[in-house]
N, C-alpha and C positions, 0 to 999 in steps of 0.2 A: 432750498425755498423759502421765497419773499413771503415776510410775514404781513398781516393787511396791519393798519392801523389799528387804533383804537375807535376812531369814528367812522369806520371801514366795517372793522367788530360788531360796532353798535347796530348799524344796519341788518345784520344776522342775526341776532341777538334778540330785537322785537317781532321779526316774521314770526307770522302765523299764517294759518290759511284764508283767514278775514283779513290781515294787514301784510301781503305781498308788499315785498321791497325792491322790489324791481322799476324800472326805468325805462321809459321809450320815446321814441315819435313815428308818426304817421307820416310818410314821405310821397306825395304825390305828384307823378310825373305827367308832362305829353308824347303822347308818342313822335315821335321823329316825325318829317313831314317824306310823306311815303313808305312811314315803316309797317312792315309785314306781319298778317295777324300772327301769327309765331313769335313775336318781339321777344316776348316775353319768357314763353318756353326756354328759346336761345338763351335768353338772360340769366332763368334760372339752370340751367347744362355749365354756364358759364360759370356760378356763383360754384356748384359742387365741383367743377375741376381740380381744384387745388391738388397739391402733393406735397405742401410742406407747407407748412402753417406755423406762426407766428405768437408770441403771448400777450395779452394777458387768454387770447380766445382757443384756446390751446392747453390750458394749466383748471383745473378744477381744486375744489378745495383740499385740504388735509387737517387736520385738528388734529393737536398734544390728547394722549391717552387719556380718557375717560372722559374728553373735552373738556381736558381745565387748564382754559391758558386761551388765547387766541392763535386762529385757523394761520394759515398760509396757505399759497398757492401753490402748486406742484405742477411737471409737465402729466399730463392724460396721456400712457399710453396706448390706449384706446381708441382716441380722437376720431371719429366721425363726422364729418360734414353734414350728414342725409341727418344726422339728430338736429342739430341745431338751422338749417335751409330748406325750407319747404316752399311748395305752387300750390297757390289755389285760385280759383275762378266763381267770381260774383254768379251767381243766377242774373239772367235777365230780367231791369232794364240797367242792374250795374249801377245806380244811383249811389249820391252821399250820404244817406239814410241804411242803405243795405251794407257800405265801409263800414259804417260808424259803429253799426250793428255789431258786425264780426270783430273788430278792432277791440269792442267792450268784453267780446265775450274771452276772445286772445289774451287776454290782458287780466285775465279773472287768477290765470291758474298760477302753481305753483314752481318753480321749476328745478329740476334734480339735483339736487345736490352731489350725484356722485357723478356729475358730470361739469365739460364747464358751463358756467350761469350768463348762456346770451342763447336769444335765437333771433333769425330771418326770415321773416312769409314774405314771399311778392306774390302781391292781388293783384290778376289780373281780369279786364271784364269791365272796368269802373268808364262810365260813360262820356261820351264826352271826344276819346279818341286817347284816355288816359290809363294809368294804369297805378300802382301804388305798391309801398311798401313799410311794411310795419315791423318795426325792429324792438327787441326789447332786451335789458342786458340787468342786474343783479347791480343794486347800488354800492355794494361793497366794493367792486370792481371801478365803477364809471363816477364822474360827475358830467352835471349838463355843459361848463362850458367842456372838457375833454372831451363828451361829446362832440361837440361842432368843431373842433381839431379833426376829429377823426373824421368827419366826413367831409369838409373840405379839402383833404390830405386824399379821399376817395373816387373825388371826382371831379370834373374838366372844365376851365373856363370857356371853352370853345365847341361848340359843337361839332363842329369838326372831326377832336380828337376823338380814337376809338377806344384809347388804353382804359382798362380799368384797373386801379389797383383796389385791391378789397382787405381791409385790416387783419382776416385773418392769416392776408402773404405777407406783409408788410416786411421788405427784407432789409429795413434798416434796424430791426430788432437782431436780425441775425448777426449780424456787424459785432452788437455789442455784446454776444457770447465769448468773442474772440480778445474781449479786452482781458488787459491782466491782471492778476488778487496783487493789490496796492503793497509798498514794501509796511513796515513797522513803523519808521518816520511818519507816513503820510498816516495810518491809521491815529495813532497816538496826537497827531496834528486835530483829527476829526472829531478823537475825543474830546478831546478840549475845547474844539471849540462845539460840541455839542454840549456841553457842561456850559461853556459861555453859555449859549442861548436858551438853554434850559433857565440859570439866577434868572436873565434879563427878564425871562418871559412872564415867568413865576411874579414876580417886581410890577410889572405893567401889567398883569393880569389882578393884583390887590389892589393897583389904583384904579382901575376898569370896575372893577366890584363893587369899594369904596364910591367912587362919582354914580353906581346905579342906585347903590342903596339911598346916598344924600338924598340925591334930586327925586327918586320914586315917596320919599317925607316930604315933598316941596308940597303939600297938597293946593291944587290952582293953579300955581306954577310950573307947572311939568305937562306936558303929555306922553310922556315915557313913561308905557303901559309895565308892571312883572307878571309873570305868569301865574297861573291858575283864580286870579282874579278878573278874567271875562266874562261873561253873562254863557248859559247854557243853551244854547238855541236848538233846529230841527237840524242843521247840519252838526251837530255835536252828539247825534244819537251816538248805540254800539254798532261798530260798524261789523257789513258782512262780507261776505266772499262774493257778493255780484256788484257788479263792475254797469257805467253806462256814461257813453262819453259825448263828450258837442264840441263844434269849432266855431272859431269867427276870424274873421280874417277884416281888419283895417289898415288905411294906409299909415305908411309911419308918418307922411307930412303932418298927417289932422293930429297928430300928438303933438310933433314938434311946433306949429302955430297955436295950438291951445295951449302948450308949457310955457312958452315964448309971449304972451298975451296975459296970461297967469302968476307971468313967473315964478315958472317952474322944472325942475328935468322930467323930461320923459317917462323917466320909471315914477316920480310922483305921479304924473297922467293916467298911468297904465292903473297905479292903485287907486287912483284917484278914479278911475272909470269903470273898477273892479266895487268898490264901497260903492256905490250908487248901483251898479246891478242889484246888489246884495240889499241894498237900502228898499228898493224897491221890491224886489224879492221876494221878502219879509213882512212890508208891511202889504201886499195882496195877498198873503196867505193868512193874515190876522199875528203872525207870530215876530213880528220886529221887539226888539226888548228897547228897556229907558236905558240903559249902560253899553256902550260903542262895544263893536266887533272890536278883536285883535287878530290882529296877521301876522305868522312868523315869516320874513324876507329874507332868505339865501341872500349873502355877500357871498360875490368868488372872491378868492384870494390865491388864485394861482396866481402864477408867472406867464405875462405873454408869452416867453418863449419857452413854456412848459410842456412835456408835450408825457409827462407823467399822468398813471393810471390811477385807480382811488382816487378821494375827494380831495378837497381843495377848496372849502366851505366853511363860512364862519356867519352868524347870523344876528339879525336884529327885530326886536318885535317891534309891530307897527300901530298905532290906535290907527283906527277907520275912521271915527267917526260916526258909523252909523245912525246914532242917536236925533242926530241934528239933517234938520230938514232943507235947510240950505247948503244949494253945492258950492258954493265960494267960501260959507264958514267950513262945510264937511274938507273941503280939499285943505284948507289953511292947517287945520289940524291936522292933516295927514299930513303935510310939508312939514311944520314943527315936530311931530313925531319924529319922522325919517330924519331930519337935521340931530337932534339930540341920538337919536342912534347910531347916525353915521359919525360925529362927532367922537364919541367911544369910540366905534371903530380905526376909525384913520390913524389914532392915538399907538395906535397898537401895531407891534409887528405881524410877520405871517403866521409867527408858530404862536403867540399872544394869544391872537383874533382866534385862531381853532380852538383853542383852550376857555376861550371864554364862551367860546359853544359847546361846546362840550360839559362845562361845568352846569350853564342853563339847560341842556338839555337833562343830564342824569335822574333829575325829580321825572321828568316824566319815563327815560327806559326803566326807573323803579318800581313806577307805575303800571309801566303796561306788564314787564317781567309780573307785579306779584300783582296782579288783577284788580290793581283799585279803580280802577277808571269807572264806577260807574258810582264811586262815593267822596269825588273830589269834580272840582270844575276843572274844563279842561283847561290845557297850559296857555292856549290859544284857539283861537273859530276857524283858521285856517289855513293851507299858506298861500301866498301870492309872489310866483317866483317870474322874472327878466332874466334868459338868456338871449346873450346879444348870439346874431347868427352872422355866417355871410351878406357881403354888401353886394358880391356879384353876383351875376346868373348862373348857374353849375350846371353841367349836362353829367347824364350819366348814356353812355356810345350815343349820342346826339339824343339822346331825351331829356326835354329841357325839366330842370326842378321845379316846381308852382309853389307849392308849400312846404313847411314843417311845425307840422303841429307837435307838441312836445305831450306825450301820456307821462303822466308822473304816480305818486305812490301815496296812501292815504295812511294814515295812525290812527290807533285807536281814540273815539272820540272826534276824529276830522272826518265828516263822510263828502267832502270838498276840498279839490286842488285844483288852483287857476293855475296854468304855468303859459308863460307865454314868449315864443321867439322870434326876432328881428330875420327879416331876409329882403337884401334888396330893401325895395320900397315900401315894405307890409312889414307888419306884426300881425303873429298867426298867431292866437289863444287855443289853450286846450285847455280843456276843462274835464274833469278825471273825477266819477260820484258814486254813492252806494245807491246802487237801483233800489233796494228796499226805500232809502227814505227823499230821496232826492233824483226820482224816477223822471224827473222833468228838469231836468238839467240843463234840457235844450231851449225851454223859455227865460231861461234865467243866462243864456248865451246869448241870446234877443235884448233882453235885458241891456246889456253891454250899451251894444245903440244908441239906446234911448239914454242911458248916460252919459254915454259921446255928447248927445246932440243938445241934450240941457245946460254941459259944461259950454259946449261951441256956443250958447246961447245967453247964459249968464254973463260971458266974458266976449260977446259980441265979436265973435270968430267964425268968419265965412267956411260955410263945410264944403271940405275935401272932396269931390269924387274920385 
């Protein structure tokens, strides 16, 4: 049995019918030229034809006695692909609105913890000679960067290569089973290395927490936000189980050119565009607070060559400057805040960075478990995440992957999550929201374009078509 880490187990602990803790992706494909009308049906038959399966896709949760302790993953002897892979067809005309409504519905439901925690839906009948795949997996199993690595392994870089590698059939996992158990000297060496790493991580963590505390006391001299001090807005009501999903695609080059003019990173510009859209949206509905909104921004600490499952992520809090009307001044606040947060992260080892995030997330976990969210301000207003994706075009049996729209999770008091995936020369934005409070999330997605235009005008940058 493979034990979950503390951070992986935390995603199980805070899960409820209103706050499902799975993440996913909506992948849109173009049918290959001359593709048959039954292309997706045949693809589905290939998806469910496997006989040998690989972890973690054939593993289910196993809890200790009375659920006292951290659960682990064990092989499911009754694993059946038909419980996880499904085919459906959009009714005519099969437009994007219908697709997004379907994905919103599919993303609402809890997954059965007596089975492996993932689902794959092949969606046929999308207009324009396209089809889609919606995939969801529990956050305790995988993070966004890990998901991108799996996607790249499954697909081909050539439209003429029709071999299909499915993640639940990866042969490399079978090779790992044959590894011999390490001897006593090796195990002792690893134990000493682990203990040394823990001491080093505690030292680094203490320094980071001290720095955070000192900076937060410097009123007027820092943009580093503290949790639970952000304003409670319409996007911070008690979340329900109902979801709505919106998407938006931009040219990556437009963000690069704008970042160059503003002396900012692409990630700064993504946060800046999101902040501008939120400013417009809240102002339009007369709900713009005097205090700035705060975003939790995940930071991947996964090594480039790591194929490990689970979560390898830390996080920073970023001041969005939404109380400021001037987009240039707002972006400067974001840049300063992100720089302060990244400075702390950059001085930490991978282990210390993960523990730093766990210390920061502990109060949020406690509040959710004790149902105290109605009595305190949210720890942050929303999550804004940027997941780097493949730079080369990818294909599935000749069908070209067009878009990778991320579909993330919502926490208590967070009715909105904006996650962005870069793919080829594009940035695909996925906005998941609570339908009972933000049913017009499509309008917020449209404001992203307005916010980008506003920044282009402010920095005198020509619009990239």
